[in-house]
C-alpha positions in Angstrom: -10.3 23.1 4.1 -7.9 19.9 4.1 -8.0 17.5 6.6 -5.0 16.1 8.1 -5.4 12.3 7.4 -2.5 11.2 9.6 -5.1 11.8 12.5 -7.5 9.4 10.9 -5.1 7.0 10.4 -4.7 6.8 14.2 -8.7 6.1 14.5 -9.7 2.7 14.9 -13.2 4.1 13.2 -11.4 4.6 10.1 -8.9 2.1 9.7 -8.6 -1.7 9.9 -5.7 -4.3 10.6 -4.1 -5.5 7.7 -1.2 -8.0 7.0 1.5 -6.5 5.5 4.5 -8.2 3.3 7.3 -6.0 3.9 10.0 -6.7 1.1 13.7 -7.2 1.2 15.9 -8.0 -2.0 19.2 -9.3 -2.0 21.6 -10.7 -4.3 22.9 -14.3 -3.8 24.9 -15.9 -5.8 24.9 -13.2 -8.4 21.0 -13.8 -8.5 18.0 -11.4 -7.1 16.2 -13.1 -3.8 13.1 -11.7 -2.4 12.2 -12.1 1.4 9.3 -10.9 2.7 8.1 -10.9 6.4 4.6 -10.3 7.1 3.4 -7.9 10.1 -0.3 -6.4 10.9 -0.9 -3.0 10.4 -3.6 -0.4 10.4 -4.5 0.9 7.2 -7.6 2.5 5.7 -8.2 0.9 2.3 -10.6 2.1 -0.4 -11.6 1.2 -4.2 -9.4 3.2 -6.8 -10.8 6.3 -8.1 -11.0 7.4 -11.9 -8.5 9.7 -11.7 -6.1 7.4 -10.0 -7.2 4.5 -12.6 -5.5 6.9 -15.3 -2.0 7.2 -13.9 -1.3 3.5 -13.9 -0.5 1.7 -17.4 -3.3 0.6 -19.4 -3.0 -3.1 -18.8 -3.0 -2.7 -15.3 -6.2 -0.7 -15.3 -9.0 -3.7 -15.6 -7.7 -5.4 -12.7 -9.0 -5.2 -9.2 -7.3 -2.1 -7.4 -7.4 -0.2 -4.3 -5.5 2.6 -2.1 -3.9 1.9 0.8 -3.4 4.7 3.6 -1.0 4.0 6.7 1.4 6.1 8.9 3.4 3.0 8.5 6.3 4.5 6.9 8.2 1.2 6.2 5.8 0.2 3.4 7.0 0.7 -0.1 6.5 0.2 -3.6 6.8 -4.0 -4.1 5.4 -4.9 -0.9 2.1 -6.9 -0.6 -1.2 -6.4 1.4 -3.3 -9.6 2.0 -6.9 -8.5 1.9 -10.0 -10.6 1.8 -7.8 -13.7 1.3 -6.3 -11.9 -1.4 -2.3 -10.6 -2.2 -2.1 -7.4 -3.7 1.2 -5.5 -4.8 1.9 -1.7 -3.9 2.5 -0.4 -7.4 2.9 3.1 -6.8 3.4 4.9 -3.7 2.7 9.0 -2.3 4.7 10.1 0.6 2.6 12.9 2.5 5.6 14.2 4.2 3.8 17.0 5.7 1.2 14.8 7.6 3.4 11.8 8.2 1.1 9.4 6.1 2.1 7.2 3.1 -0.5 6.4 0.4 -0.3 3.8 -1.9 -2.0 1.8 -5.4 -2.4 -1.6 -4.8 -3.1 -3.9 -7.6 -3.7 -8.0 -7.6 
């Protein structure tokens, strides 16, 4: 039986507040410019498992990596997450549309 993780993502026993940098990319004077707005959201983070590591490029597999689950849909690939004083970037995402949750893989 599958569980609806969106219910867990609303439960403070399963999530922690994290600082997330929502990125916006624009072109100014024919050059790409990235701006980051830092917000606090509740999320569940876990170390990446073996199966998830296999989906990443080989060069990225040795870096510290985590899975990140949240109900906040504005988080996307390229956004940042601060955890334990370190900054990670979202490199893949999976939209669990039927349960209104977002899963992402993060690398440092």
